[in-house]
DRENDO-1510 file (C-alpha; in Angstrom, 1 decimal, always signed):
<recs>
REC; n; res; u; v; w
REC; 1; MET; +12.3; -51.9; -25.6 .
REC; 2; ILE; +8.6; -51.0; -25.1 .
REC; 3; SER; +9.5; -48.1; -23.0 .
REC; 4; HIS; +11.9; -46.8; -25.6 .
REC; 5; LEU; +9.2; -47.1; -28.3 .
REC; 6; LEU; +6.8; -45.3; -26.1 .
REC; 7; LEU; +9.2; -42.4; -25.5 .
REC; 8; LEU; +9.8; -42.2; -29.3 .
REC; 9; LEU; +6.1; -42.1; -30.0 .
REC; 10; LEU; +5.5; -39.4; -27.4 .
REC; 11; ALA; +8.4; -37.4; -28.8 .
REC; 12; LEU; +6.9; -37.7; -32.3 .
REC; 13; ALA; +3.5; -36.7; -31.0 .
REC; 14; ALA; +4.9; -33.6; -29.3 .
REC; 15; THR; +6.7; -32.4; -32.4 .
REC; 16; SER; +3.7; -33.1; -34.7 .
REC; 17; HIS; +1.7; -30.5; -32.7 .
REC; 18; ALA; +4.5; -27.9; -32.7 .
REC; 19; GLY; +3.1; -25.7; -35.4 .
REC; 20; SER; +0.7; -22.7; -34.9 .
REC; 21; ILE; -2.0; -21.3; -37.1 .
REC; 22; ALA; -2.3; -17.6; -38.0 .
REC; 23; VAL; -5.4; -16.1; -39.7 .
REC; 24; TYR; -6.6; -12.9; -41.2 .
REC; 25; TRP; -9.8; -11.3; -39.9 .
REC; 26; GLY; -11.6; -8.2; -40.9 .
REC; 27; GLN; -12.6; -8.5; -44.5 .
REC; 28; ASN; -16.1; -10.0; -44.3 .
REC; 29; THR; -18.8; -9.2; -41.8 .
REC; 30; ALA; -20.2; -12.7; -42.1 .
REC; 31; GLU; -17.0; -14.1; -40.5 .
REC; 32; GLY; -18.3; -13.4; -37.0 .
REC; 33; THR; -16.7; -11.4; -34.3 .
REC; 34; LEU; -13.0; -11.1; -33.4 .
REC; 35; ALA; -13.8; -12.5; -30.0 .
REC; 36; ASP; -15.5; -15.6; -31.5 .
REC; 37; THR; -12.5; -16.1; -33.8 .
REC; 38; CYS; -10.1; -16.3; -30.9 .
REC; 39; ALA; -12.5; -18.3; -28.8 .
REC; 40; SER; -12.6; -21.0; -31.5 .
REC; 41; GLY; -9.2; -22.2; -30.1 .
REC; 42; LEU; -7.8; -22.6; -33.6 .
REC; 43; TYR; -5.5; -19.7; -33.9 .
REC; 44; SER; -2.4; -18.4; -32.2 .
REC; 45; TYR; -2.2; -15.2; -34.2 .
REC; 46; VAL; -4.9; -13.0; -35.7 .
REC; 47; ASN; -4.1; -10.3; -38.2 .
REC; 48; ILE; -6.7; -7.5; -38.3 .
REC; 49; ALA; -7.0; -6.5; -41.9 .
REC; 50; PHE; -6.4; -3.9; -43.1 .
REC; 51; LEU; -4.9; -0.4; -42.6 .
REC; 52; ASN; -4.9; +0.2; -46.3 .
REC; 53; ASN; -4.6; +3.9; -46.8 .
REC; 54; PHE; -1.3; +5.6; -46.0 .
REC; 55; SER; +1.1; +7.7; -48.0 .
REC; 56; ASN; +2.5; +11.2; -48.6 .
REC; 57; GLY; +1.3; +12.4; -45.3 .
REC; 58; GLN; -2.4; +11.4; -45.8 .
REC; 59; ASN; -4.2; +10.5; -42.6 .
REC; 60; PRO; -3.9; +6.6; -42.3 .
REC; 61; SER; -7.2; +4.8; -42.3 .
REC; 62; LEU; -8.6; +1.4; -41.7 .
REC; 63; ASN; -11.0; -0.6; -43.9 .
REC; 64; LEU; -12.6; -3.4; -41.9 .
REC; 65; ALA; -15.3; -4.2; -44.5 .
REC; 66; GLY; -18.3; -3.2; -42.4 .
REC; 67; HIS; -17.2; -4.6; -39.0 .
REC; 68; CYS; -17.1; -1.0; -37.8 .
REC; 69; ASP; -16.8; +2.5; -39.1 .
REC; 70; PRO; -13.4; +4.1; -38.3 .
REC; 71; THR; -14.5; +7.6; -39.3 .
REC; 72; ALA; -17.4; +7.4; -36.9 .
REC; 73; GLY; -15.2; +6.1; -34.1 .
REC; 74; THR; -17.2; +2.8; -33.7 .
REC; 75; CYS; -14.1; +0.6; -34.0 .
REC; 76; THR; -13.6; +1.1; -30.3 .
REC; 77; SER; -16.2; -1.7; -30.1 .
REC; 78; LEU; -13.2; -4.0; -30.7 .
REC; 79; THR; -11.4; -3.0; -27.6 .
REC; 80; SER; -12.9; -5.8; -25.4 .
REC; 81; ASP; -12.6; -8.4; -28.3 .
REC; 82; ILE; -8.8; -7.7; -28.6 .
REC; 83; GLN; -8.3; -7.9; -24.9 .
REC; 84; SER; -10.3; -11.1; -24.8 .
REC; 85; CYS; -8.1; -12.6; -27.5 .
REC; 86; GLN; -4.9; -11.6; -25.7 .
REC; 87; SER; -6.2; -13.1; -22.4 .
REC; 88; GLN; -6.4; -16.4; -24.2 .
REC; 89; GLY; -2.8; -16.1; -25.4 .
REC; 90; VAL; -3.7; -15.1; -28.9 .
REC; 91; LYS; -1.4; -12.4; -30.4 .
REC; 92; VAL; -3.4; -9.7; -32.3 .
REC; 93; LEU; -1.7; -7.7; -35.0 .
REC; 94; LEU; -2.7; -4.9; -37.3 .
REC; 95; SER; -2.0; -5.7; -41.0 .
REC; 96; LEU; -0.9; -3.0; -43.3 .
REC; 97; GLY; -1.7; -3.1; -47.0 .
REC; 98; GLY; -3.7; -5.8; -48.7 .
REC; 99; VAL; -4.8; -6.0; -52.3 .
REC; 100; SER; -6.8; -2.8; -52.4 .
REC; 101; GLY; -6.4; +0.7; -51.0 .
REC; 102; THR; -3.9; +3.5; -51.6 .
REC; 103; TYR; -0.6; +3.1; -49.8 .
REC; 104; SER; +3.1; +3.7; -50.2 .
REC; 105; LEU; +6.0; +5.2; -48.3 .
REC; 106; SER; +7.3; +8.2; -50.3 .
REC; 107; SER; +10.4; +8.8; -48.1 .
REC; 108; ALA; +12.2; +7.7; -45.0 .
REC; 109; ALA; +10.5; +10.6; -43.2 .
REC; 110; ASP; +7.1; +9.2; -44.4 .
REC; 111; ALA; +8.1; +5.8; -42.9 .
REC; 112; GLN; +9.2; +7.3; -39.6 .
REC; 113; SER; +5.9; +9.3; -39.4 .
REC; 114; LEU; +3.8; +6.1; -40.0 .
REC; 115; ALA; +5.8; +4.2; -37.4 .
REC; 116; THR; +5.0; +7.0; -34.8 .
REC; 117; TYR; +1.4; +7.0; -35.8 .
REC; 118; LEU; +1.1; +3.2; -35.4 .
REC; 119; TRP; +2.9; +3.3; -32.0 .
REC; 120; ASP; +0.6; +6.1; -30.7 .
REC; 121; ASN; -2.7; +4.8; -32.1 .
REC; 122; PHE; -2.4; +1.0; -32.0 .
REC; 123; LEU; +0.6; +0.0; -29.9 .
REC; 124; GLY; +2.0; +1.2; -26.6 .
REC; 125; GLY; +1.9; +5.0; -27.2 .
REC; 126; SER; -0.9; +7.4; -26.5 .
REC; 127; SER; -3.3; +9.4; -28.7 .
REC; 128; SER; -6.8; +11.0; -28.3 .
REC; 129; SER; -8.0; +9.1; -31.3 .
REC; 130; ARG; -7.0; +5.5; -30.9 .
REC; 131; PRO; -9.3; +3.5; -33.2 .
REC; 132; PHE; -9.3; +0.4; -30.9 .
REC; 133; GLY; -9.5; +2.4; -27.7 .
REC; 134; SER; -7.3; +1.3; -24.9 .
REC; 135; ALA; -6.5; -2.1; -26.5 .
REC; 136; VAL; -2.7; -2.4; -27.2 .
REC; 137; LEU; -2.0; -4.6; -30.2 .
REC; 138; ASP; +0.9; -7.1; -30.1 .
REC; 139; GLY; +2.5; -5.9; -33.4 .
REC; 140; ILE; +2.3; -5.0; -37.0 .
REC; 141; ASP; +2.0; -7.2; -40.1 .
REC; 142; PHE; +3.3; -6.1; -43.5 .
REC; 143; ASP; +1.0; -7.4; -46.3 .
REC; 144; ILE; +2.3; -5.1; -49.0 .
REC; 145; GLU; +1.0; -6.1; -52.4 .
REC; 146; GLN; +1.2; -2.9; -54.5 .
REC; 147; GLY; +3.2; +0.2; -55.2 .
REC; 148; SER; +6.9; +0.7; -54.5 .
REC; 149; ALA; +9.0; -1.4; -52.2 .
REC; 150; ASP; +10.8; +1.7; -51.0 .
REC; 151; ASN; +11.1; +2.5; -47.3 .
REC; 152; TYR; +9.4; -0.5; -45.7 .
REC; 153; ASP; +12.8; -1.4; -44.3 .
REC; 154; VAL; +12.9; +2.0; -42.7 .
REC; 155; LEU; +9.4; +1.4; -41.3 .
REC; 156; ALA; +10.5; -2.0; -39.8 .
REC; 157; LYS; +13.6; -0.5; -38.2 .
REC; 158; ALA; +11.5; +2.4; -36.8 .
REC; 159; LEU; +8.9; +0.1; -35.3 .
REC; 160; SER; +11.6; -2.1; -33.9 .
REC; 161; GLN; +12.9; +0.8; -31.9 .
REC; 162; PHE; +9.8; +0.8; -29.8 .
REC; 163; ARG; +10.6; -2.7; -28.6 .
REC; 164; SER; +12.7; -1.2; -25.8 .
REC; 165; GLN; +9.7; +0.7; -24.4 .
REC; 166; GLY; +7.9; -2.1; -22.5 .
REC; 167; LYS; +5.7; -4.6; -24.3 .
REC; 168; LYS; +7.4; -6.4; -27.2 .
REC; 169; VAL; +6.3; -5.2; -30.7 .
REC; 170; TYR; +6.1; -8.2; -33.0 .
REC; 171; LEU; +6.8; -7.7; -36.7 .
REC; 172; THR; +5.3; -10.1; -39.2 .
REC; 173; ALA; +5.1; -10.2; -43.0 .
REC; 174; ALA; +3.1; -11.9; -45.7 .
REC; 175; PRO; +5.2; -12.0; -48.9 .
REC; 176; GLN; +4.1; -13.8; -52.1 .
REC; 177; CYS; +5.8; -17.1; -52.6 .
REC; 178; VAL; +7.7; -16.0; -55.7 .
REC; 179; TYR; +11.2; -15.4; -54.2 .
REC; 180; PRO; +12.3; -12.8; -53.6 .
REC; 181; ASP; +9.1; -10.8; -53.0 .
REC; 182; GLN; +9.1; -7.7; -55.1 .
REC; 183; HIS; +7.6; -5.5; -52.3 .
REC; 184; LEU; +9.0; -6.8; -49.1 .
REC; 185; ASP; +12.5; -8.2; -49.9 .
REC; 186; THR; +14.4; -5.2; -48.6 .
REC; 187; ALA; +12.4; -5.1; -45.5 .
REC; 188; LEU; +12.8; -8.8; -44.8 .
REC; 189; GLN; +16.5; -8.5; -45.3 .
REC; 190; THR; +16.7; -6.4; -42.1 .
REC; 191; GLY; +16.2; -9.6; -40.1 .
REC; 192; LEU; +13.7; -7.8; -37.8 .
REC; 193; PHE; +10.7; -9.9; -38.5 .
REC; 194; ASP; +9.5; -12.5; -36.0 .
REC; 195; TYR; +7.2; -14.4; -38.2 .
REC; 196; VAL; +7.0; -14.6; -42.0 .
REC; 197; TRP; +3.8; -16.2; -43.4 .
REC; 198; VAL; +4.4; -16.7; -47.1 .
REC; 199; GLN; +1.4; -16.6; -49.4 .
REC; 200; PHE; +1.5; -19.9; -51.3 .
REC; 201; TYR; -1.6; -19.1; -53.3 .
REC; 202; ASN; -2.6; -16.9; -56.3 .
REC; 203; ASN; +1.0; -17.3; -57.5 .
REC; 204; ALA; +1.4; -19.6; -60.4 .
REC; 205; GLY; +4.9; -21.1; -60.4 .
REC; 206; CYS; +5.3; -21.6; -56.7 .
REC; 207; ASP; +1.8; -22.8; -55.7 .
REC; 208; TYR; +0.6; -26.3; -55.2 .
REC; 209; SER; -1.0; -27.2; -58.5 .
REC; 210; SER; -2.1; -30.2; -60.6 .
REC; 211; GLY; -1.5; -32.6; -57.8 .
REC; 212; SER; +2.2; -31.6; -57.6 .
REC; 213; VAL; +4.1; -30.3; -54.6 .
REC; 214; ASP; +7.3; -29.7; -56.6 .
REC; 215; ASN; +6.9; -26.0; -57.2 .
REC; 216; LEU; +5.8; -25.4; -53.6 .
REC; 217; SER; +8.7; -27.5; -52.2 .
REC; 218; SER; +11.3; -25.6; -54.3 .
REC; 219; ALA; +9.9; -22.2; -53.3 .
REC; 220; TRP; +9.7; -23.2; -49.6 .
REC; 221; SER; +13.4; -24.1; -49.7 .
REC; 222; GLN; +14.2; -20.7; -51.1 .
REC; 223; TRP; +12.3; -19.0; -48.3 .
REC; 224; THR; +13.6; -21.0; -45.5 .
REC; 225; SER; +17.2; -20.6; -46.7 .
REC; 226; GLY; +17.0; -17.0; -47.8 .
REC; 227; VAL; +15.2; -15.3; -44.9 .
REC; 228; THR; +16.6; -14.8; -41.5 .
REC; 229; ALA; +13.3; -15.1; -39.6 .
REC; 230; THR; +13.3; -18.1; -37.3 .
REC; 231; ASN; +9.6; -18.9; -37.8 .
REC; 232; ILE; +8.3; -19.2; -41.4 .
REC; 233; PHE; +4.7; -20.2; -42.0 .
REC; 234; LEU; +3.1; -21.7; -45.1 .
REC; 235; GLY; +0.3; -19.5; -46.2 .
REC; 236; VAL; -2.7; -21.4; -47.6 .
REC; 237; PRO; -6.2; -20.5; -48.8 .
REC; 238; ALA; -9.1; -22.0; -46.8 .
REC; 239; SER; -11.0; -22.9; -49.9 .
REC; 240; THR; -10.9; -22.6; -53.7 .
REC; 241; ALA; -13.0; -19.4; -53.4 .
REC; 242; ALA; -10.3; -17.9; -51.1 .
REC; 243; ALA; -7.8; -18.1; -53.9 .
REC; 244; PRO; -9.4; -17.7; -57.3 .
REC; 245; SER; -6.0; -17.8; -59.1 .
REC; 246; GLY; -5.0; -21.1; -57.6 .
REC; 247; GLY; -3.1; -22.7; -54.8 .
REC; 248; TYR; -5.8; -24.4; -52.8 .
REC; 249; ILE; -4.6; -27.7; -51.2 .
REC; 250; PRO; -7.3; -30.2; -50.1 .
REC; 251; PRO; -6.8; -31.0; -46.4 .
REC; 252; ASP; -6.0; -34.7; -47.0 .
REC; 253; VAL; -3.3; -33.8; -49.5 .
REC; 254; PHE; -2.1; -31.0; -47.3 .
REC; 255; ILE; -1.6; -33.4; -44.4 .
REC; 256; SER; -0.1; -36.3; -46.3 .
REC; 257; GLN; +2.0; -34.6; -49.0 .
REC; 258; VAL; +2.7; -31.0; -48.1 .
REC; 259; LEU; +3.2; -30.9; -44.3 .
REC; 260; PRO; +6.0; -33.6; -44.4 .
REC; 261; VAL; +7.9; -31.3; -46.9 .
REC; 262; VAL; +7.6; -28.0; -45.0 .
REC; 263; LYS; +8.1; -29.6; -41.6 .
REC; 264; ASP; +11.5; -30.8; -42.7 .
REC; 265; SER; +12.8; -27.3; -42.1 .
REC; 266; SER; +13.9; -26.2; -38.7 .
REC; 267; LYS; +12.3; -22.8; -39.5 .
REC; 268; TYR; +8.8; -24.2; -39.9 .
REC; 269; GLY; +6.5; -22.3; -37.6 .
REC; 270; GLY; +3.1; -23.4; -38.7 .
REC; 271; ILE; +0.5; -22.2; -41.3 .
REC; 272; MET; -1.3; -19.0; -42.1 .
REC; 273; VAL; -4.8; -19.3; -43.4 .
REC; 274; TRP; -6.6; -16.8; -45.6 .
REC; 275; ASN; -9.1; -15.9; -44.2 .
REC; 276; ARG; -11.4; -16.4; -41.2 .
REC; 277; TYR; -14.6; -16.1; -43.4 .
REC; 278; TYR; -13.5; -18.9; -45.7 .
REC; 279; ASP; -12.0; -20.9; -42.9 .
REC; 280; GLU; -15.3; -20.8; -41.0 .
REC; 281; GLN; -17.1; -22.0; -44.1 .
REC; 282; SER; -14.7; -24.9; -44.9 .
REC; 283; ASN; -13.5; -25.9; -41.4 .
REC; 284; TYR; -10.0; -26.0; -43.0 .
REC; 285; SER; -8.0; -25.1; -39.8 .
REC; 286; ALA; -10.2; -27.4; -37.7 .
REC; 287; THR; -9.5; -30.3; -40.1 .
REC; 288; VAL; -5.7; -29.9; -40.2 .
REC; 289; LYS; -4.9; -28.4; -36.8 .
REC; 290; ASN; -3.8; -31.6; -35.1 .
REC; 291; SER; -1.4; -32.3; -37.9 .
REC; 292; VAL; +0.1; -28.7; -38.1 .
</recs>
């Protein structure tokens, strides 16, 4: 009897640590280096944010909020940081979009062109002007929050074609929790995304609010039943300051009330935290990691 109980407890302990944590890095110079972010041991995925200018043939450009100057070529300083992260088993992705910037895909040809640019400059291709030098990123994250939804499905399909050329190209997405997402639904319906980290913050109607998990639970069910990705993550803000329009979940409430709801799905992959700066200030990931 005791041995059976021990086996059950061990099995429960193993499953309770099955989730991973993803984080966004690159939007605050006070968040520390990318290498330190990975060395914290908290994260399995880091999204470098953002490539937020692309459309109509304009030269795509990064905005890393002062970490480096892409126009001056100083972002090659991240080469060793990216490689250090990857040596520790952390997947490093480039995130497209964000709240600010000028981006859209005006045509299928525009999407194909961007896919080629991303492959040559950040993934397994070659270019004389790779912003991160010789570092080869693990994939591309879609955080599309403005403009038209057109042609992101074409971009996903074009990027997926590079998967046959050696190293796997991961595709991830960060839709809003209102289902379906107005910018990424068509892209998500391709079924090509490995991980989908849904933003359950700054979205009245599907966020945690007023001590209730009902709206979150309902939206989570829609996402896990409506999207074909096998790993869906719950996106949370690391503090109230990280989500001025709401959705912050205190760690104790998150552990006791929210995780039991989202872990009930076989598609649960873990949590996404916005962002490294706020997370470092609040120790949110460190507080909840053993429960995720």
